[in-house]
C-alpha positions as CSV (number, residue, x, y, z in Angstrom):
1,X,-36.8,-10.9,25.7
2,X,-39.8,-12.7,24.5
3,X,-39.9,-15.7,22.0
4,X,-42.8,-14.6,19.7
5,X,-42.5,-17.0,16.9
6,X,-41.0,-20.3,16.3
7,X,-41.2,-21.5,12.8
8,X,-40.7,-25.0,13.7
9,X,-38.0,-27.5,13.9
10,X,-37.2,-29.6,10.8
11,X,-36.3,-33.0,11.6
12,X,-34.5,-35.3,9.2
13,X,-34.2,-38.8,10.1
14,X,-31.7,-40.9,8.5
15,X,-32.0,-44.6,9.2
16,X,-28.8,-46.4,8.5
17,X,-30.0,-49.6,6.9
18,X,-28.3,-52.9,7.5
19,X,-26.0,-53.6,4.7
20,X,-25.1,-57.1,3.6
21,X,-21.9,-57.2,1.3
22,X,-22.8,-60.5,-0.2
23,X,-25.3,-63.3,0.1
24,X,-22.6,-66.0,-0.3
25,X,-23.2,-68.6,2.3
26,X,-19.6,-68.8,3.1
27,X,-19.1,-65.1,3.9
28,X,-20.6,-62.7,6.5
29,X,-18.1,-59.7,5.8
30,X,-19.9,-56.4,5.6
31,X,-23.0,-57.2,7.8
32,X,-23.1,-53.8,9.7
33,X,-26.2,-52.9,11.6
34,X,-26.6,-49.2,13.0
35,X,-29.7,-47.0,13.6
36,X,-29.7,-43.3,14.4
37,X,-31.1,-39.9,13.5
38,X,-29.9,-36.3,12.9
39,X,-32.3,-33.5,14.0
40,X,-31.7,-30.2,12.3
41,X,-33.3,-27.2,14.1
42,X,-34.0,-24.0,12.3
43,X,-35.7,-21.3,14.5
44,X,-36.6,-17.8,13.3
45,X,-37.1,-15.8,16.6
46,X,-38.4,-12.2,17.1
47,X,-36.5,-10.3,19.8
48,X,-36.9,-7.0,21.3
49,X,-33.2,-6.0,21.8
50,X,-34.1,-2.9,23.9
51,X,-31.5,-0.8,21.9
52,X,-30.8,3.0,22.6
53,X,-29.0,5.6,21.1
54,X,-25.6,6.9,22.5
55,X,-24.5,10.7,21.8
56,X,-20.9,10.9,20.7
57,X,-18.9,14.2,20.4
58,X,-15.6,13.0,19.4
59,X,-14.6,10.2,16.8
60,X,-11.7,9.3,14.7
61,X,-12.2,11.4,11.5
62,X,-8.9,10.2,9.8
63,X,-11.0,8.2,7.1
64,X,-9.3,9.2,3.8
65,X,-12.3,11.3,2.8
66,X,-12.2,15.0,3.2
67,X,-15.5,17.1,3.5
68,X,-16.2,20.8,2.9
69,X,-19.2,22.9,3.3
70,X,-22.3,23.5,5.5
71,X,-25.9,22.4,5.4
72,X,-28.9,22.9,7.6
73,X,-31.6,20.3,7.0
74,X,-34.8,20.5,9.1
75,X,-35.0,16.9,10.3
76,X,-31.2,16.3,10.2
77,X,-29.7,19.3,11.9
78,X,-26.6,21.6,11.2
79,X,-23.5,20.2,9.9
80,X,-20.2,22.2,9.2
81,X,-17.1,20.6,7.6
82,X,-13.5,21.7,7.1
83,X,-10.3,19.7,6.9
84,X,-6.5,19.8,7.6
85,X,-4.1,17.8,5.9
86,X,-0.3,17.2,5.6
87,X,1.0,16.7,2.1
88,X,2.7,13.7,0.2
89,X,5.6,15.1,-1.9
90,X,6.8,13.7,-5.0
91,X,10.4,12.5,-4.8
92,X,11.2,14.3,-8.0
93,X,9.3,16.3,-10.7
94,X,9.3,15.0,-14.3
95,X,10.4,18.3,-15.6
96,X,12.9,18.7,-18.3
97,X,16.0,20.4,-16.9
98,X,15.6,23.1,-19.6
99,X,12.3,24.2,-18.2
100,X,13.1,23.9,-14.5
101,X,13.2,27.4,-14.0
102,X,10.9,29.8,-11.9
103,X,10.3,32.0,-15.0
104,X,8.7,29.1,-16.8
105,X,5.9,29.0,-14.1
106,X,2.5,30.2,-15.4
107,X,0.2,29.4,-12.4
108,X,-0.2,27.2,-9.4
109,X,-3.4,25.7,-8.3
110,X,-5.0,23.5,-5.7
111,X,-7.4,21.0,-7.3
112,X,-9.8,19.0,-5.4
113,X,-12.1,16.4,-6.9
114,X,-15.5,15.0,-5.6
115,X,-17.9,12.4,-6.9
116,X,-21.2,13.8,-7.8
117,X,-23.2,11.1,-5.9
118,X,-21.4,12.1,-2.6
119,X,-22.5,15.8,-2.9
120,X,-25.4,16.6,-0.5
121,X,-27.6,19.7,-0.8
122,X,-28.3,22.3,-3.2
123,X,-25.9,22.3,-6.3
124,X,-26.9,25.8,-7.1
125,X,-26.1,27.2,-3.5
126,X,-23.4,29.8,-3.6
127,X,-20.2,28.6,-1.7
128,X,-17.0,30.1,-0.6
129,X,-13.9,28.6,0.8
130,X,-10.5,29.8,2.2
131,X,-7.2,27.9,2.2
132,X,-4.6,28.6,4.8
133,X,-0.8,27.4,5.0
134,X,-0.1,25.5,8.3
135,X,2.7,26.9,10.1
136,X,3.1,24.1,12.8
137,X,3.1,20.3,12.6
138,X,-0.3,18.6,13.0
139,X,-0.7,16.3,16.2
140,X,-1.1,12.6,15.2
141,X,-3.9,12.0,17.7
142,X,-6.3,14.3,15.9
143,X,-10.0,13.8,15.9
144,X,-13.1,15.5,14.4
145,X,-13.2,18.1,17.4
146,X,-9.6,19.4,16.5
147,X,-9.2,23.1,16.7
148,X,-6.8,24.5,14.2
149,X,-6.5,27.7,15.9
150,X,-2.8,28.3,16.6
151,X,-1.6,26.2,13.7
152,X,-2.2,28.9,11.0
153,X,-2.4,32.7,10.6
154,X,-6.0,33.8,10.2
155,X,-5.1,37.1,8.9
156,X,-3.1,35.7,6.1
157,X,-5.3,33.5,3.9
158,X,-3.3,31.6,1.2
159,X,-6.3,31.5,-1.3
160,X,-9.9,32.0,-1.6
161,X,-12.5,30.5,-4.0
162,X,-16.2,31.4,-4.7
163,X,-18.1,28.7,-6.5
164,X,-21.3,26.6,-6.9
165,X,-21.2,23.0,-7.7
166,X,-23.2,23.5,-10.8
167,X,-20.7,26.2,-12.0
168,X,-18.0,23.7,-11.5
169,X,-19.5,21.2,-13.8
170,X,-19.9,24.0,-16.4
171,X,-23.6,23.3,-16.9
172,X,-26.6,21.5,-15.2
173,X,-26.5,18.9,-18.1
174,X,-22.9,18.3,-17.4
175,X,-23.4,18.0,-13.8
176,X,-25.9,15.3,-14.2
177,X,-23.9,13.5,-16.9
178,X,-20.3,13.7,-15.2
179,X,-19.9,11.4,-12.1
180,X,-16.9,13.5,-11.0
181,X,-16.5,17.2,-10.5
182,X,-13.3,19.2,-9.8
183,X,-13.0,22.3,-7.7
184,X,-9.8,24.4,-8.7
185,X,-8.6,27.0,-6.4
186,X,-5.8,29.5,-7.7
187,X,-2.9,29.7,-5.4
188,X,-0.3,32.6,-5.5
189,X,2.0,32.1,-8.7
190,X,4.8,32.9,-6.3
191,X,4.3,29.7,-4.5
192,X,4.5,27.7,-7.9
193,X,7.9,29.6,-8.5
194,X,9.0,28.7,-4.9
195,X,8.3,25.0,-5.5
196,X,10.4,24.9,-8.7
197,X,13.3,26.8,-6.9
198,X,13.3,24.3,-4.0
199,X,13.1,21.2,-6.1
200,X,16.1,22.5,-8.0
201,X,18.3,23.7,-5.2
202,X,17.3,21.5,-2.4
203,X,15.9,18.1,-4.0
204,X,16.8,16.0,-1.0
205,X,14.2,18.0,1.1
206,X,11.4,16.2,-0.8
207,X,12.7,12.5,-0.4
208,X,10.4,12.1,2.5
209,X,7.2,13.9,3.4
210,X,8.2,14.4,7.0
211,X,11.4,16.4,5.9
212,X,9.2,18.4,3.6
213,X,6.7,19.2,6.3
214,X,9.3,20.5,8.6
215,X,11.3,22.5,6.2
216,X,9.0,23.6,3.3
217,X,5.1,23.2,4.2
218,X,3.6,21.6,7.2
219,X,0.2,21.2,5.4
220,X,-3.1,23.1,4.5
221,X,-6.1,24.1,6.4
222,X,-9.4,24.4,4.2
223,X,-12.6,25.8,5.6
224,X,-15.9,27.1,4.3
225,X,-16.3,30.8,4.8
226,X,-19.5,31.4,3.0
227,X,-22.7,29.6,2.1
228,X,-25.1,27.1,3.7
229,X,-26.5,24.6,1.5
230,X,-23.9,21.9,0.4
231,X,-21.5,19.5,1.5
232,X,-19.0,17.7,-0.8
233,X,-17.0,14.7,0.0
234,X,-13.6,15.4,-1.5
235,X,-11.8,12.3,-2.7
236,X,-8.8,13.7,-4.5
237,X,-6.4,16.7,-3.6
238,X,-3.3,17.8,-5.3
239,X,-1.2,20.9,-6.0
240,X,-0.4,21.7,-9.7
241,X,2.2,23.9,-11.0
242,X,1.6,25.0,-14.6
243,X,4.5,25.7,-16.7
244,X,5.3,26.3,-20.4
245,X,7.8,25.4,-23.0
246,X,8.5,27.3,-26.3
247,X,8.1,24.9,-29.4
248,X,8.5,25.9,-33.0
249,X,4.9,26.0,-34.6
250,X,4.2,26.9,-38.4
251,X,1.6,29.8,-38.7
252,X,0.3,31.7,-41.6
253,X,0.9,35.4,-41.4
254,X,0.1,37.6,-44.3
255,X,-0.5,34.7,-46.7
256,X,3.0,33.4,-45.9
257,X,3.9,30.4,-43.6
258,X,6.3,31.2,-41.0
259,X,7.7,29.5,-38.0
260,X,7.1,31.1,-34.5
261,X,7.9,29.9,-30.9
262,X,4.5,29.3,-29.3
263,X,4.1,28.5,-25.6
264,X,2.8,25.0,-24.7
265,X,1.3,24.4,-21.4
266,X,2.5,21.5,-18.9
267,X,1.5,20.2,-15.5
268,X,3.9,19.3,-12.7
269,X,2.3,17.7,-9.5
270,X,4.6,18.2,-6.5
271,X,2.1,17.7,-3.6
272,X,-0.9,15.3,-3.1
273,X,-3.1,14.0,-0.3
274,X,-2.8,10.4,0.1
275,X,-3.2,7.8,2.9
276,X,0.5,7.8,3.6
277,X,0.0,11.1,5.4
278,X,-2.3,12.4,8.0
279,X,-5.4,14.2,7.0
280,X,-8.5,14.7,9.0
281,X,-12.1,16.2,9.1
282,X,-13.0,18.8,11.5
283,X,-16.7,18.2,11.8
284,X,-19.2,19.9,13.9
285,X,-22.8,18.4,13.9
286,X,-25.8,19.6,15.8
287,X,-28.7,16.9,15.4
288,X,-32.1,18.2,14.9
289,X,-34.5,18.4,17.7
290,X,-36.7,15.7,16.1
291,X,-33.8,13.2,16.3
292,X,-33.2,14.2,19.8
293,X,-36.8,13.6,20.8
294,X,-36.8,10.2,19.1
295,X,-33.7,9.1,20.8
296,X,-35.0,10.0,24.1
297,X,-37.8,7.6,24.0
298,X,-37.2,4.1,25.5
299,X,-39.0,2.2,22.9
300,X,-36.2,0.3,21.0
301,X,-36.4,2.5,18.2
302,X,-33.8,5.4,17.5
303,X,-31.7,7.3,15.1
304,X,-28.1,6.8,14.2
305,X,-26.3,9.5,12.2
306,X,-23.2,10.5,10.2
307,X,-20.9,12.1,10.3
308,X,-20.8,11.6,14.2
309,X,-23.9,12.5,16.2
310,X,-25.5,9.2,17.5
311,X,-24.6,5.5,17.4
312,X,-26.5,2.6,18.9
313,X,-26.1,0.1,21.7
314,X,-27.9,-2.9,22.7
315,X,-27.5,-6.3,24.6
316,X,-27.4,-9.5,22.6
317,X,-29.9,-12.3,23.6
318,X,-27.3,-15.0,24.1
319,X,-28.5,-16.6,27.2
320,X,-31.9,-17.2,25.5
321,X,-30.1,-18.7,22.4
322,X,-28.0,-21.0,24.6
323,X,-31.0,-22.4,26.6
324,X,-32.8,-23.1,23.2
325,X,-29.5,-24.9,22.0
326,X,-29.2,-26.8,25.3
327,X,-32.7,-28.2,25.0
328,X,-31.9,-30.2,21.9
329,X,-28.2,-31.0,22.9
330,X,-28.7,-34.7,23.5
331,X,-25.6,-36.1,22.4
332,X,-23.7,-34.6,19.3
333,X,-24.6,-31.2,17.9
334,X,-23.2,-28.6,15.5
335,X,-24.2,-25.0,15.2
336,X,-24.7,-24.3,11.5
337,X,-25.6,-20.7,11.3
338,X,-26.5,-17.6,13.3
339,X,-27.9,-14.6,11.6
340,X,-29.2,-11.3,13.0
341,X,-31.5,-9.1,11.1
342,X,-32.2,-5.4,12.3
343,X,-35.0,-3.6,10.6
344,X,-33.9,0.0,9.6
345,X,-35.3,2.7,7.4
346,X,-34.8,6.4,6.5
347,X,-35.8,8.7,9.2
348,X,-37.0,11.3,7.0
349,X,-37.5,10.2,3.2
350,X,-38.4,13.5,2.2
351,X,-35.1,15.1,3.3
352,X,-32.8,13.5,0.7
353,X,-30.6,12.1,3.4
354,X,-30.5,8.3,3.2
355,X,-29.4,5.6,5.4
356,X,-25.9,4.3,6.0
357,X,-24.9,1.3,3.9
358,X,-22.8,-0.6,6.4
359,X,-22.8,-0.7,10.1
360,X,-20.4,-2.1,12.5
361,X,-21.5,-4.2,15.3
362,X,-18.8,-4.3,17.9
363,X,-18.4,-5.3,21.5
364,X,-18.8,-2.0,23.6
365,X,-15.6,-2.9,25.6
366,X,-13.6,-2.7,22.2
367,X,-15.4,0.1,20.4
368,X,-12.7,2.7,21.1
369,X,-9.7,0.6,20.4
370,X,-11.2,-0.9,17.3
371,X,-10.7,2.3,15.5
372,X,-7.6,3.5,17.2
373,X,-5.7,0.3,16.2
374,X,-7.2,0.3,12.8
375,X,-8.7,-3.3,13.4
376,X,-11.1,-5.2,10.9
377,X,-14.1,-7.2,11.8
378,X,-13.1,-10.7,13.0
379,X,-16.5,-12.4,13.3
380,X,-15.9,-12.9,17.0
381,X,-16.0,-9.6,18.7
382,X,-16.9,-7.3,15.7
383,X,-19.2,-7.9,12.7
384,X,-20.4,-5.8,9.7
385,X,-24.0,-5.6,8.5
386,X,-24.9,-4.6,5.0
387,X,-28.0,-2.7,4.3
388,X,-30.7,-4.6,2.3
389,X,-32.9,-1.9,0.7
390,X,-35.3,-4.4,-0.6
391,X,-36.2,-5.6,2.8
392,X,-35.3,-2.4,4.7
393,X,-32.8,-4.1,7.3
394,X,-29.3,-4.9,8.0
395,X,-28.1,-8.4,8.1
396,X,-25.1,-9.9,10.3
397,X,-24.5,-13.2,9.0
398,X,-21.2,-14.2,10.5
399,X,-22.2,-14.7,14.3
400,X,-21.4,-18.5,14.6
401,X,-18.0,-18.2,15.8
402,X,-19.1,-15.9,18.6
403,X,-21.9,-18.1,19.6
404,X,-19.4,-21.1,19.9
405,X,-17.1,-18.8,22.0
406,X,-19.9,-18.3,24.4
407,X,-20.6,-22.0,24.7
408,X,-17.1,-22.4,26.1
409,X,-17.7,-20.0,29.1
410,X,-19.0,-21.0,32.4
411,X,-21.0,-17.9,32.7
412,X,-22.1,-15.1,30.4
413,X,-21.3,-11.5,31.7
414,X,-22.6,-8.2,30.3
415,X,-19.4,-7.5,28.6
416,X,-19.8,-10.7,26.4
417,X,-23.3,-9.5,25.1
418,X,-22.8,-5.6,25.2
419,X,-22.6,-4.2,21.7
420,X,-22.7,-0.8,19.8
421,X,-23.8,0.0,16.3
422,X,-21.6,2.4,14.3
423,X,-22.0,3.4,10.7
424,X,-18.9,2.5,8.9
425,X,-17.1,2.8,5.4
426,X,-15.5,-0.5,4.4
427,X,-13.1,-1.7,1.7
428,X,-12.9,-5.4,0.6
429,X,-10.6,-7.7,-1.3
430,X,-11.6,-10.7,-3.1
431,X,-9.2,-13.6,-3.2
432,X,-9.6,-16.4,-5.8
433,X,-8.7,-20.0,-4.8
434,X,-7.1,-22.6,-6.8
435,X,-10.6,-23.7,-8.0
436,X,-11.6,-20.2,-9.0
437,X,-13.9,-19.6,-6.1
438,X,-13.6,-16.0,-4.6
439,X,-13.4,-15.2,-0.9
440,X,-14.2,-11.5,0.2
441,X,-12.2,-10.1,3.0
442,X,-12.6,-6.7,4.8
443,X,-9.4,-4.7,4.5
444,X,-10.5,-1.3,5.9
445,X,-13.2,-0.4,8.4
446,X,-13.5,3.2,9.5
447,X,-16.2,5.5,10.8
448,X,-18.4,6.6,8.0
449,X,-17.7,10.3,7.1
450,X,-18.4,10.5,3.3
451,X,-21.7,12.2,3.6
452,X,-24.7,12.8,6.0
453,X,-26.9,9.9,6.9
454,X,-29.5,9.4,9.5
455,X,-30.8,5.7,9.9
456,X,-33.9,4.8,12.0
457,X,-33.3,1.6,13.8
458,X,-35.9,-0.8,15.0
459,X,-34.3,-3.1,17.6
460,X,-37.6,-3.9,19.0
461,X,-38.2,-5.9,15.8
462,X,-35.1,-7.8,15.6
463,X,-35.1,-11.3,14.1
464,X,-32.5,-14.0,14.7
465,X,-32.2,-17.0,12.5
466,X,-30.6,-19.9,14.4
467,X,-29.9,-23.4,12.9
468,X,-28.2,-26.3,14.6
469,X,-28.2,-30.0,14.1
470,X,-28.3,-32.8,17.0
471,X,-27.3,-36.3,16.2
472,X,-28.5,-39.2,18.1
473,X,-26.8,-42.8,17.8
474,X,-28.5,-45.8,19.0
C-alpha cells in the first residue's frame, strides 16, 4: 500500500496567554502562566486495497421480499426466482355470523403486490406462474439453494396464471402513473369454502400459525413456469376470500320502483405473508462471462452482484494508519474521524441494471454469523456504506471506534483487518432527543435480494480521510 497524497497537516496553535485577574497592588490572585499548542492533522490518503471478488453459492434469502420471474441479460447473466412461504393466519375473520357459510363464498384469490420501481425487465414480456400447496413443513435453516422437491406434488398444481406486468396495470399509462401493481391468481373456489368451514368449526386451529401450518396448510410454493424477461419483487402476499350478502335495494322495473335483494361483495383475508412466519426466495443466478472475466483479473477492480453471485473482500490498511498516527503522538492525542471512500459505478450502464445502494463492510470472520444471528452494524466489526451517486462512491463514516480498538492491541493480525463487502438492504429508525435532535439507528440489515444489481468496485482507488489532534503542553 502506498501513500500517494497527503493534503497536509493543519496546525492550530493555541497560546494560552498570561491572565492577570486584577492590577490591584495588594492582590496577585489569578496570575496563571501556561503555554501549549494543539496540532490537528487531517490526511486524505490514496490506497490500493487490493480487493478481489468472492463467489458465493448459498446465502440467507429470508429477507422479507419475495421474487418471482426469470431474466437473461447479456452482461448480467441468467436469474431464476421462485419462493416458498408459510402463512400467517388471522385469529378470527371479521365476517357476520349470518354470512359465515360456505354457500356465501363467490371466489378465492391469491393476491401479490409489487412496487413498480422494483420490477426489472420488459413489462410486455408474457409470463406464467404456478402455485402449489405445500404438504410438508419447511425447514428453518432454509437458504436460496433450497430445493422444494418433496415438499409438494408437482402433478397437482393449485393454481396457474398467465400475465404481463403491463396487463396487470391495465394500460401503459396506468403502469407509469401507478407506483404499485397487483398480481391476482384465482384459487379454487372450494378452497375458500373450506376456509370458511374450518374457521367456523375449528376456530382454535387458527389461534397460532404453527397449529394452522400443521393441521390445515403448511404453506405455498410459487414458481415461474413460462417467460424469460421480467423479475418482480413481491412485497405483499395474501389470500382473499370474496363472499356476498343480500341487501334490499330499490330498482326500477316497468316504470315501477320495487325492492329486490341484490348481492353485495365483501372480502375476508384469512392468510398473509408477514415477517412473523418463514418465507424464503429460491434463487439461481449464473453470472455473465464478462463479470467472470473481470473478477478473474487481479487489479483491485471487480464486480459484486445481487441477488447472490459475487461479494468482495479486502485488507484494511490499519498498520499504515497506526504508523501515521504514532508519528504525531507526542503527548496527548485524540482520533477525531476515520472515513473510507470506495469508488464504484455501474458495470454496464446500458443494461438497465444499477448499483447496490447499501453495502455492508464486515469482518470476514463474522460474515456468516452476522446474518445467521440477525445482527446489525456496530461500528466496531461491521459498518454500512451508502452509495453517493453524485461522486460515484460508497462512504463508510463510522470507523473511529474500530481504529481505537486496534490501538489497544499489542499486534495486528490478519483477522483484525480482513473484511468482506456485501450488498444489503437496511431499515432505519430515527429517535429524537429531548432537544429535538434526531439520531438514526439501523434496525435491520439483510442480504439485498429485492432486484438484480451489479456494481463495479474500484478498491485500487480507495480514499481514506483520517483526522486526529495532538496536544503539547509546555
